[in-house]
C-alpha positions as CSV (number, residue, x, y, z in Angstrom):
1,X,0.0,-0.1,0.1
2,X,1.2,3.4,-0.9
3,X,0.1,6.4,1.0
4,X,0.7,10.1,-0.1
5,X,0.1,13.1,2.1
6,X,0.0,16.6,0.5
7,X,0.9,19.0,3.4
8,X,3.4,18.9,6.1
9,X,1.8,20.8,9.1
10,X,-0.4,19.6,11.8
11,X,-2.9,17.3,9.8
12,X,-0.2,15.9,7.5
13,X,2.2,14.9,10.2
14,X,-0.5,13.6,12.4
15,X,-1.8,11.3,9.6
16,X,1.8,10.1,8.9
17,X,2.2,9.1,12.5
18,X,-1.1,7.3,12.7
19,X,-0.8,5.5,9.4
20,X,2.7,4.2,10.5
21,X,1.4,3.0,13.7
22,X,-1.1,0.8,12.0
23,X,0.7,-0.2,8.9
24,X,4.4,-0.9,9.6
25,X,5.3,-1.9,6.0
26,X,3.5,0.7,3.9
27,X,5.2,3.2,1.8
28,X,4.4,6.8,3.1
29,X,5.3,9.9,1.2
30,X,4.7,13.4,2.5
31,X,5.0,16.4,0.2
32,X,5.1,19.9,1.4
33,X,6.1,23.1,-0.5
34,X,7.7,24.4,2.8
35,X,11.5,24.0,2.9
36,X,11.1,23.6,6.8
37,X,8.8,21.3,8.6
38,X,7.7,20.1,12.0
39,X,7.0,23.5,13.5
40,X,4.0,25.1,15.1
41,X,2.4,28.0,13.2
42,X,0.5,28.8,16.3
43,X,3.6,30.0,18.0
44,X,5.1,32.2,15.3
45,X,3.7,35.4,17.0
46,X,5.7,34.4,20.2
47,X,8.7,34.1,18.1
48,X,8.2,37.5,16.7
49,X,7.7,38.9,20.2
50,X,10.9,37.3,21.4
51,X,9.2,35.1,23.9
52,X,10.6,31.9,22.4
53,X,13.3,30.9,20.0
54,X,13.0,28.8,16.9
55,X,13.7,25.6,18.8
56,X,10.5,26.0,20.8
57,X,8.5,26.0,17.6
58,X,9.2,22.3,17.0
59,X,6.5,19.9,17.9
60,X,8.3,16.8,16.6
61,X,11.9,15.6,16.9
62,X,14.2,16.3,14.1
63,X,14.4,12.6,13.2
64,X,10.6,12.2,13.0
65,X,10.4,11.4,9.3
66,X,13.4,9.1,9.4
67,X,12.2,7.3,12.5
68,X,8.8,6.6,11.0
69,X,10.3,5.7,7.6
70,X,8.6,8.4,5.8
71,X,9.7,9.8,2.5
72,X,9.5,13.5,3.2
73,X,9.7,15.8,0.0
74,X,10.3,19.3,1.4
75,X,10.3,22.4,-0.7
76,X,8.4,20.6,-3.3
77,X,4.9,21.6,-4.7
78,X,2.3,19.2,-6.0
79,X,1.2,20.8,-9.3
80,X,-1.3,18.3,-10.5
81,X,-3.3,15.3,-9.2
82,X,-4.2,12.6,-11.7
83,X,-7.0,10.7,-9.8
84,X,-7.5,8.1,-12.6
85,X,-3.8,7.2,-12.9
86,X,-3.3,7.7,-9.1
87,X,-0.4,10.0,-9.8
88,X,1.0,13.3,-8.6
89,X,2.9,15.7,-10.7
90,X,5.6,17.6,-8.8
91,X,7.2,21.0,-9.2
92,X,10.6,19.1,-9.5
93,X,9.2,17.5,-12.7
94,X,9.0,14.1,-10.9
95,X,5.9,12.0,-10.4
96,X,4.7,10.0,-7.4
97,X,2.0,7.3,-7.5
98,X,-0.4,6.6,-4.6
99,X,-3.0,4.2,-3.6
100,X,-4.6,6.4,-1.0
101,X,-4.2,10.2,-0.9
102,X,-4.7,12.7,1.9
103,X,-5.1,16.4,0.9
104,X,-4.0,18.5,3.8
105,X,-2.8,21.7,1.8
106,X,-3.9,24.1,4.5
107,X,-4.6,27.7,3.8
108,X,-2.8,30.8,2.6
109,X,-3.1,34.5,3.8
110,X,-5.7,36.5,1.9
111,X,-4.3,39.2,-0.3
112,X,-5.4,42.7,-0.2
113,X,-5.5,43.3,-4.0
114,X,-4.2,46.7,-3.8
115,X,-1.2,48.4,-5.6
116,X,2.2,48.0,-3.8
117,X,1.3,44.7,-2.1
118,X,4.5,43.3,-3.5
119,X,7.0,45.8,-2.2
120,X,9.7,44.8,0.2
121,X,8.6,45.2,3.8
122,X,5.1,43.8,3.1
123,X,4.5,40.5,4.9
124,X,1.8,38.2,6.1
125,X,2.7,35.9,9.1
126,X,1.9,32.3,8.0
127,X,5.3,30.4,7.8
128,X,8.5,30.4,9.7
129,X,10.1,32.1,6.5
130,X,7.5,34.9,7.0
131,X,8.6,35.3,10.6
132,X,12.2,35.5,9.8
133,X,11.6,38.0,7.2
134,X,9.6,40.2,9.5
135,X,12.4,39.8,12.2
136,X,15.0,40.8,9.7
137,X,13.1,43.8,8.4
138,X,12.2,45.0,11.9
139,X,16.0,45.1,12.8
140,X,16.6,47.5,9.9
141,X,15.5,50.9,11.2
142,X,11.7,50.1,11.4
143,X,10.0,52.7,13.7
144,X,6.5,52.6,12.3
145,X,4.3,49.5,11.5
146,X,1.0,49.3,9.8
147,X,-1.2,46.2,10.4
148,X,-4.0,45.7,7.9
149,X,-6.8,43.8,9.6
150,X,-8.1,43.6,13.2
151,X,-9.1,39.9,13.4
152,X,-7.3,37.2,15.2
153,X,-4.2,37.4,12.9
154,X,-3.9,41.1,13.1
155,X,-4.2,41.2,16.9
156,X,-1.5,38.6,17.3
157,X,0.7,40.4,15.0
158,X,0.1,43.6,16.9
159,X,0.9,41.9,20.2
160,X,4.1,40.4,18.8
161,X,5.5,43.6,17.4
162,X,4.1,45.7,20.3
163,X,6.8,44.1,22.5
164,X,9.4,45.8,20.3
165,X,8.4,49.3,21.0
166,X,7.2,50.2,17.5
167,X,4.6,52.8,16.8
168,X,1.8,50.4,15.7
169,X,-1.3,51.2,13.8
170,X,-4.0,48.7,13.3
171,X,-6.2,49.5,10.3
172,X,-9.7,48.1,10.6
173,X,-12.5,48.6,8.1
174,X,-15.3,47.6,10.5
175,X,-16.3,49.6,13.6
176,X,-14.4,47.3,15.9
177,X,-11.6,44.7,16.2
178,X,-12.3,41.0,16.4
179,X,-15.6,41.6,14.7
180,X,-15.9,37.9,13.6
181,X,-15.3,36.7,17.2
182,X,-17.3,38.9,19.5
183,X,-19.6,42.0,19.9
184,X,-18.5,45.6,20.3
185,X,-18.8,45.5,24.1
186,X,-16.0,42.9,24.6
187,X,-13.8,44.4,21.8
188,X,-13.9,47.8,23.5
189,X,-12.2,46.3,26.6
190,X,-9.5,44.7,24.4
191,X,-8.9,47.9,22.5
192,X,-8.6,50.1,25.6
193,X,-6.2,47.6,27.0
194,X,-3.8,47.3,24.0
195,X,-3.8,51.1,23.6
196,X,-1.7,51.3,26.8
197,X,1.0,49.3,25.0
198,X,1.3,51.5,22.1
199,X,-1.2,49.7,19.7
200,X,-3.5,52.3,18.1
201,X,-6.5,51.0,16.3
202,X,-7.9,53.1,13.4
203,X,-11.5,52.0,12.7
204,X,-13.6,52.5,9.7
205,X,-10.7,52.6,7.4
206,X,-8.8,50.4,4.8
207,X,-5.5,50.6,2.8
208,X,-6.0,51.5,-0.9
209,X,-2.2,51.5,-1.8
210,X,1.1,50.7,-0.4
211,X,3.7,53.4,-1.1
212,X,7.4,53.3,-1.7
213,X,9.8,52.7,-4.7
214,X,11.1,49.3,-4.0
215,X,10.4,49.3,-0.2
216,X,7.5,50.3,1.9
217,X,7.4,53.9,2.9
218,X,3.8,54.3,3.8
219,X,0.2,53.5,2.9
220,X,-2.8,55.5,1.5
221,X,-6.1,55.1,3.3
222,X,-9.5,55.2,1.8
223,X,-10.2,58.5,3.4
224,X,-7.3,60.0,1.3
225,X,-4.9,60.3,4.3
226,X,-1.3,59.0,4.1
227,X,0.2,57.0,6.9
228,X,4.0,56.7,7.1
229,X,5.4,53.2,7.9
230,X,8.4,51.0,7.1
231,X,6.7,47.7,7.7
232,X,3.3,46.5,6.7
233,X,1.7,43.2,8.1
234,X,-1.3,41.9,6.1
235,X,-3.7,40.2,8.6
236,X,-6.9,39.7,6.7
237,X,-7.4,36.1,7.4
238,X,-6.7,32.9,5.4
239,X,-8.2,31.1,2.4
240,X,-8.1,27.2,2.1
241,X,-5.8,25.9,-0.6
242,X,-8.5,24.1,-2.7
243,X,-7.1,24.6,-6.1
244,X,-5.7,21.1,-6.5
245,X,-9.0,19.6,-5.4
246,X,-11.1,21.8,-7.8
247,X,-8.9,20.8,-10.7
248,X,-9.8,17.1,-10.4
249,X,-13.5,17.9,-9.7
250,X,-13.7,17.2,-6.0
251,X,-16.7,18.9,-4.2
252,X,-15.7,22.0,-2.6
253,X,-17.3,25.1,-1.1
254,X,-15.0,27.3,1.2
255,X,-12.9,24.1,1.7
256,X,-12.8,20.5,0.4
257,X,-16.1,18.9,1.4
258,X,-15.6,15.8,3.7
259,X,-18.0,13.2,4.7
260,X,-18.4,11.8,8.3
261,X,-15.1,9.8,7.7
262,X,-13.3,12.8,6.2
263,X,-13.3,11.2,2.7
264,X,-13.5,13.6,-0.2
265,X,-16.0,13.1,-3.1
266,X,-13.7,10.7,-5.0
267,X,-12.7,7.2,-3.9
268,X,-9.3,6.9,-2.4
269,X,-9.0,10.5,-1.4
270,X,-9.4,12.1,2.1
271,X,-8.9,15.7,3.5
272,X,-7.9,17.2,6.8
273,X,-6.8,20.4,8.4
274,X,-7.4,24.0,7.3
275,X,-8.5,23.0,3.8
276,X,-11.1,20.6,5.2
277,X,-14.8,21.4,5.4
278,X,-16.4,19.0,7.9
279,X,-19.0,18.7,10.5
280,X,-19.3,21.5,13.1
281,X,-20.1,19.9,16.6
282,X,-22.3,22.7,17.6
283,X,-24.4,23.5,14.4
284,X,-24.0,20.2,12.8
285,X,-23.3,22.0,9.5
286,X,-20.1,21.6,7.5
287,X,-17.5,24.4,8.1
288,X,-13.9,25.1,8.0
289,X,-12.5,25.4,11.6
290,X,-8.9,26.4,10.8
291,X,-7.5,25.4,14.2
292,X,-4.3,23.5,15.1
293,X,-6.1,20.9,17.5
294,X,-8.9,20.4,14.8
295,X,-6.1,19.7,12.1
296,X,-4.3,17.2,14.4
297,X,-7.6,15.3,15.2
298,X,-8.7,15.3,11.5
299,X,-5.3,14.0,10.4
300,X,-5.6,11.2,12.9
301,X,-9.1,10.3,11.9
302,X,-8.5,10.5,8.2
303,X,-5.5,8.3,8.5
304,X,-7.4,5.7,10.5
305,X,-9.9,5.5,7.6
306,X,-7.1,5.4,5.0
307,X,-5.7,2.5,6.8
308,X,-8.9,0.6,6.8
309,X,-9.9,1.4,10.4
310,X,-13.3,2.8,9.9
311,X,-13.7,5.7,12.3
312,X,-16.3,8.4,12.4
313,X,-15.4,12.0,12.9
314,X,-17.2,13.5,15.8
315,X,-16.8,17.0,14.4
316,X,-14.8,20.1,15.2
317,X,-15.5,22.9,17.6
318,X,-14.6,26.4,16.9
319,X,-12.4,27.9,19.6
320,X,-10.1,30.9,19.6
321,X,-7.9,32.3,22.3
322,X,-5.8,35.3,22.6
323,X,-3.5,36.8,25.3
324,X,-2.7,40.5,24.5
325,X,-0.3,42.0,27.0
326,X,-1.8,40.0,29.9
327,X,-5.5,40.3,28.9
328,X,-6.8,36.9,28.0
329,X,-9.7,36.2,25.6
330,X,-11.4,33.0,24.7
331,X,-14.3,32.1,22.4
332,X,-16.0,28.7,21.8
333,X,-18.7,27.8,19.5
334,X,-21.3,30.1,18.0
335,X,-20.4,33.6,19.3
336,X,-22.3,35.8,16.7
337,X,-25.5,33.8,15.8
338,X,-27.6,34.6,12.8
339,X,-31.3,34.3,12.8
340,X,-33.9,34.0,15.5
341,X,-34.3,31.7,18.4
342,X,-31.3,32.6,20.3
343,X,-31.0,33.8,23.9
344,X,-28.0,36.1,24.9
345,X,-26.7,36.4,28.4
346,X,-24.1,39.1,29.1
347,X,-22.1,40.5,32.0
348,X,-19.6,43.3,31.8
349,X,-17.3,45.2,34.0
350,X,-14.5,47.7,33.3
351,X,-11.9,44.9,32.7
352,X,-14.1,41.8,31.9
353,X,-16.9,40.6,29.7
354,X,-18.9,37.5,29.5
355,X,-21.4,36.6,26.6
356,X,-23.3,33.3,26.4
357,X,-25.3,32.2,23.4
358,X,-28.1,29.8,24.2
359,X,-30.7,28.1,21.9
360,X,-33.2,25.8,23.0
361,X,-31.8,25.5,26.4
362,X,-28.5,24.3,25.0
363,X,-25.3,26.5,25.3
364,X,-24.2,27.0,21.8
365,X,-21.3,29.5,22.4
366,X,-19.5,31.7,24.7
367,X,-17.0,34.6,24.7
368,X,-14.9,35.6,27.7
369,X,-12.6,38.6,28.1
370,X,-10.5,39.1,31.2
371,X,-11.9,36.5,33.4
372,X,-11.4,33.2,31.4
373,X,-11.1,30.7,34.2
374,X,-14.3,28.8,33.5
375,X,-13.9,28.5,29.7
376,X,-13.3,24.8,29.9
377,X,-16.5,24.4,32.0
378,X,-18.5,26.3,29.3
379,X,-16.7,24.3,26.7
380,X,-18.0,21.0,28.2
381,X,-21.5,22.2,28.2
382,X,-21.2,23.3,24.6
383,X,-19.5,20.2,23.3
384,X,-21.9,17.8,25.0
385,X,-25.0,19.8,24.2
386,X,-26.2,19.7,27.8
387,X,-29.6,21.1,28.8
388,X,-28.8,24.1,31.1
389,X,-32.4,25.3,31.6
390,X,-32.1,25.0,35.5
391,X,-28.7,26.8,35.5
392,X,-29.3,29.9,33.5
393,X,-29.4,32.1,36.6
394,X,-25.9,31.1,37.8
395,X,-24.0,30.8,34.4
396,X,-22.7,34.3,34.6
397,X,-21.8,34.3,38.3
398,X,-18.1,34.5,39.2
399,X,-18.4,31.4,41.5
400,X,-19.8,29.3,38.6
401,X,-17.3,26.4,38.2
402,X,-16.8,22.7,37.4
403,X,-18.3,21.7,40.7
404,X,-21.5,23.3,39.8
405,X,-22.1,21.1,36.7
406,X,-21.3,17.8,38.4
407,X,-25.0,17.0,38.8
408,X,-25.5,17.7,35.1
409,X,-22.7,15.2,34.2
410,X,-24.3,12.6,36.5
411,X,-27.8,13.3,34.9
412,X,-26.6,12.9,31.4
413,X,-24.0,10.3,31.9
414,X,-24.7,8.8,28.5
415,X,-23.1,11.9,26.9
416,X,-19.9,11.6,29.0
417,X,-18.4,8.4,27.7
418,X,-14.7,9.6,27.5
419,X,-12.3,8.2,30.1
420,X,-11.7,11.6,31.8
421,X,-15.3,11.5,32.9
422,X,-15.5,8.0,34.1
423,X,-13.9,8.5,37.6
424,X,-16.2,11.4,38.2
425,X,-19.2,9.3,37.3
426,X,-18.1,6.6,39.6
427,X,-17.2,8.7,42.6
428,X,-19.8,11.6,42.5
């Protein structure tokens, strides 16, 4: 049996490890267009901030591929999939055959589509090479930084570079930062906090042009004003790399559509990671949850199915966290629902914010700013779709904790089958 994995990040490496654990003799080839592998993208902002060095990015040992007898083709791009011949055409002009294929091609930063985006000093933080480029640039007389985008990526970039004492401007077209993650009330707390550390948010604006001859010297905003800067970071989110899948006619929407076993729409092909559009645990709908833990789990489940161990994918759960200069923020599940039938509970102080989204007496989502200690407790309720009708009055209280939901766990024991709950069910 010959397995091929396109993509060498969380999903791809997870799949390799699982396949090798099941099939000791199979040929496994992993192909990635990155020259460097086995590092965590999640930690790149901490590398920029100087909180860690490159060694701390590694999530596998250097001999991972060799030890698992995996042929790793680094810095090689898959240019074509021939699903009939079961063959991959590579950028080095070679071809690789496969019996079973995993497409874990991840995602790429969204481009602005404005003049000057190709100038030196314009970056998106997605790869270790991006991080090295930003660090190298920031050490060459940079004083002013423009970050285009106020979502999770933009905020992480602002945090990272804020540690270096630069004059940072975050340009946000909407009326608030983190608009996809939370309501304005929570965003205002975060904005006020990061301002104390030199991060200035400019709302209701967008860049229309990046200035400079060869290198960045500034940007033009859509109100006509010029903003001087020597470094531009584009943080407008990511787009799944679905081109290879579309070329061979796989079903796609935002990502590659996966069934309950993470199989794509053609036999012998599976998908996982940031390119995978699979079941969401909360809504039951298919979505792309571009999160590291989701990618690892999807890679594992896809590999089990590729190796003949039929395993249903439970689904992913949207979850995002930020720590900006000591202020923590966590969101889980549906945080900005659309349509009717939702009940919203909120609590706000000067430095904290809680928002719970409820539908049909089930907790669908939550956002916490400042006081995040009980995020795990809310997460359990969301993931297991527990009826919280008798608990609504205490959900926002500061003393709400794990002990408070023990009766619920006991009452709905059939939903808590995982090992970590068994001791509780036996002793409570």
